N, C-alpha and C positions, 0 to 999 in steps of 0.2 A: 479812538475819538470819543470825547465826552459829549453826550447829547443833552441839552437842557430840557427838563420836563416842564410843561405848563403847570401853573399853580393849581389848576383845577384837578390835577391828578391826585394831589396830596393835601391841598389847602385845608379841607375840612376834616381830614384825618387828624391833622395837627390841632385844629380848633377843638376837636373832641377831647384831646388831651388837656386842653385849657391850661390854666396856670398850674393846678396841682398835677397836671400831666404835661408840663411845659418843657418838652424836649425840643422845642419847636420853632417857629418859623417866620419871623419877619426878616427878609433879606434886605440889607442896606447896600448901597452902591459901593464900589471898590474905594471910593473917596469918602467913606463914612467918616463922620465927625469923630474926633479923638475922645478918649474917655475923660470923665470929670477929673479935674485937678484935685490932688490930695488936700485935705484940711491939715495945715501944719500942726495944729494942736492935738490931732488925733492919729494921723497917719503920715507924718512928714517923711518924704523920701520914699514912700511906698513900703514902709517897714512891715515886717511880718506881724500879723495880728496875734493876740495872745492865744486864740483858739487854734488848734491843729486843723488840718484839712478835714479829718474825719469828724471833729467836733462841729465845724462850720456846717458840713453837709448834714449831720444828724439834726442840727437845729432847724435848718431849712426843711428837711424831710418831715419833721414833726409838725412844723407850722402849716405845711401844705395839707395836712390831714386833719388838723385840730380846729381850724378856723372856718367859720361860715362867712360867706361873702356873696355879693352880687356885683358884677362888673361887665364892662365891654372890653373885649379882647381883640386886638388888631393884628393881622398877619399879612406880610408882604414878601415877595420874592425879589431877587436882585434886579429883575426886569422892571420893577416898579408896580407890578400887579398887586392889588390890595384885596384882602378878605377880612371880614370881621364877624364877630358873634357876640351874643349876650349870654352870660353865664350865671347860673344860680348854683351855689355849692353849699351843702350843709353837712356838718359833722356832729353826730350824736353818739358818743361812746365808740363802739366798733363799727357803727354804720357810717358809710360814706355815700352821699347821694348828690347827683348833679343833673342839671338840665342845661343843654347848650343849644341855643337857637341861632341858626345862620342868619346873618343880616345882609349878606351879599351872595351872589350866585344862586343856584337852584335852591328852592325851599328845602330845609332839612332841620329836623329836631332830634336831638340825641339825648337819651336819658341813661344814667349809670347808677345802679344800686350795688355797691361793692363790686363783685366781679361780673354782674349781669349788665349787658349793654343792649339797649333797644334803640334803633334808629328809624324814624318815621320819614318816608319819602312821599309827600303829598301828591306830587305830579303823577307818579305811577301807582299811587295807592298801595304801596308796599311797606311793610314793617320788617326790618331785619333784626333778628334776635340772636345773640351769641354770648358766650362767656369768655372773659379775658382775664386770665390769671396775671399776665404781665401787662400792667396798665400804663406803661411808658411814663412813669412819674419822674419828675425832676426834683431833687436828686433821686435816681432810681436805685436806692440802696437796697441790698439784699439782706433783710433782717438787721442784725447788728453787725456792721461792717468791721472786718478785722484790719490790722495794720497794713495789709497788702495794698489797700487803696492809696496809702501814702507813698508807696513805692512807684505808683503810676502817675500821681498828680501832686503838685505842690500848690500852696495858696499864699496870696499876699493881698494886703489891703491896698486899694487904690485911693479911696477917699469917701466922700459923702455926696449925696445928690437928692433931688426930689423927683418922685414919679407919681403921677396921678394925685398929687397933693399930699403925698406921704414922704416923710423923711426916711432916707434909706442909707444903708451901708453898701459900699461897692467893693466887691471882692473879685479878684482874678484867680481862677483855677487853671493851673498851667500843666499841660502834659509833660511827662519826662521822656517821651519818645515820639516817633512819628506815626504810631499806630492809632492815635486818637486826637480829637480836637481839644482845644481849650475853651473855657467859658468865662465870660464876664457877667457877674450876677449882682443885681440890685435887690436887696432884701429889706423889707420893712423893719425899721430899727427896733421896735419893741418886741415884735413876735418872731421875726426871722422869715416871714412869708415872702417868697420870691414874687416880685412884681414886674421884673424886667429881666430878660436873659439874652445875651449875645453869644453866638458860637464863633470861635476864632480859629482860623486855619494856621498852618505852619509859617505863613508869612505875616502873621499878626493882623490879618485883614478880617473884618466882620463878614461872615458869609450867611448868617441867619440871625434874626432877632425876633423876640416876642415880647409884648408888653401890654399892660392894661392902660387904656386911655382914660378910663373912669372906673373907680372902685369904691365900694361901700363895705367896710369890714364889719364883722359881727352883725350882719344883716338878718332880719327875722324871716329866714327861709323855713318853710314848713315841709317836713318830710311827708306828711299825709297828703298834702296837695300834689307834691311831685309824684308820689306813688300812684295816685288816682290818674294823673295825666299819663304816666308811663304805661298803665294798663288799659287805656282807652283805645283799643284796636278795632272797634266796630267799623266796618266799611273798608278795612285794609286786608290785604293778603299777607299773612305772617309767614316769613321764611326763616327757618331756624338753621343755624350753622352747627352741624354736629361734629365735635372734635373728640377724638379718642386718645387718651393719654398713652404714650408708649415710650420706648427708648430708642436711641439711634442704633444701639447694638442689636436690638430686636428687629429693627428694620433693615439691618445689614450694612450700616454705615459707621465710619469712624474717621477721626482726624489722624493723619500720619504723624503730625507734630502739632502741639498746641500753638495758638496764636497769642503772643505775649499779653498777659493780663486778663484774657477773656476766659470765663468759666461757663460751662453749660448750665442753664437754669431750668429748661423744660423742653419737652419734645412731644409733638402731637402728630396724628395722622388724620387726614380728611378725605372722604370719598370724592372722586373727581366728578361723579354724577353723570347723567345722560347715558349715552351709549359707550362712553369711554371706559376702558378697563383700568383697574388699579386705583391708586390713591396718591395724594400729595403728603409728604412728610415736611413738617416745620420744626426745625431744630434751632433753638434760640440761645444766644450767649450774651453775657454782660460783663463789663469790667467794674460795675458798680454805678457808672454814670451812662456810658454809651452802651448800646446794644446792637447786635447783629442777628438777623434771622436768615437761615438757609432753607429755601423751599426746594424740594427735590421731587420730581415726578418722572414717569416714563417718557422718553423722547418720542414725539409724534412728528414724523417726517412730513405728513400731509399739511401740517400747519406752517411748515417752512419758517420756523422761528429764526430770528437773527441774534447773533451774539453782539451785545451792545453794552455800553456803560452810560447810564442815564444819570443826570444830576438835577437836583432841585435844592438850592441852598446847601445845607450840610448833609442832606440825604442823598446817598448814592445807591443805584441799583445796577448790579452786574448780572448778566445772563451768559450762560456758557453750556455747551454740550459736553457731557462726560461720556467717554467711550469705555465700554467694559465688555469683557468676553461673553458675559451672560446677557448683554443687551445694553443699549445706550440710554442715557438719562439726561434730563434737562434741569439745570441748576439756576435758581434765581436767588441772589444774595442781596439783602437790603440792610442798610444801617446808616446811622448818622456818624460815619467814620470816614477817614480818607480812603480814596480808591485802593491804595496799596493794601489796606487791611482786608477789604473784600477779596482782593486777588490772593492774599495769603490764605484765606479760608478756602477759596476755590482750588488752589494748588494742593492744599493738605487733605481735602475731602476725598475719601476713597471707599470702595466697597470692602466690607469686612468679611465677606463670604463668597 
């Protein structure tokens, strides 16, 4: 049984990804409106654009990192629940910096400076500090993508549209198998910046959508001001999340068989804290667009965990007990992929020693 998750579980995780981290989340109803009609003079009949799928994605990837902007980002689930945030993003050379202020739900301010992420929770007077190497960017290209991504996805032009007052090209990125979702992407015509994104399931239904409702490109965002705000932790308790880089092999895990198109990109271990013994391993995979994270920790019978499949839009979470002669383990697999993809990972994961 698939259990829907309330948007509060993930809504602001998605918001923190913002547009340049827009892997993300406005769900529309199953009767979502059809995509814009093609412009006969530019994309009649949905003809294939001149750019390849890799070239389209590289253009969007670069724009999400090179433009400064201020905007309001709106997120909703298929249930109709809405969340929104105000975003300030600045790019100066190799420096990427953002501020994301929640406009709905519990107060929350998140700052990102390259891989350092700091989240202020005013109600509890807590600041959470961590490093994130994988920032869930869309497109989440791994360096210079090779031609293999074209074996997983195709691309075709749908037409043109306007989003938040900007002229956009509308492109459909279509998966070539059932292990991943498709995407309908609205990119600002001059720069390629993604301003709206829909995630499409195997039945061509919109299961998630994210969009700017208001956007100011090339806005005068000051890194110095954001840096000062990010460091103003007086009166807050700072909680640092310590991650240790490792490998799945070192932790004693492997995949009996690879899951089509997904490559390992990093692996970390984190102390479980408190009186609990052991640690949690996080092993992350990506196909260049979609990602899957496997969290593995010792099984705790006292917690009486349930094996479930949870859903929020395009994000699925699968939990499963892994039985091993040296002890049992608890797996949590999370990704914006179809459930069968998470199941394939769970079936393939095995102790390597």
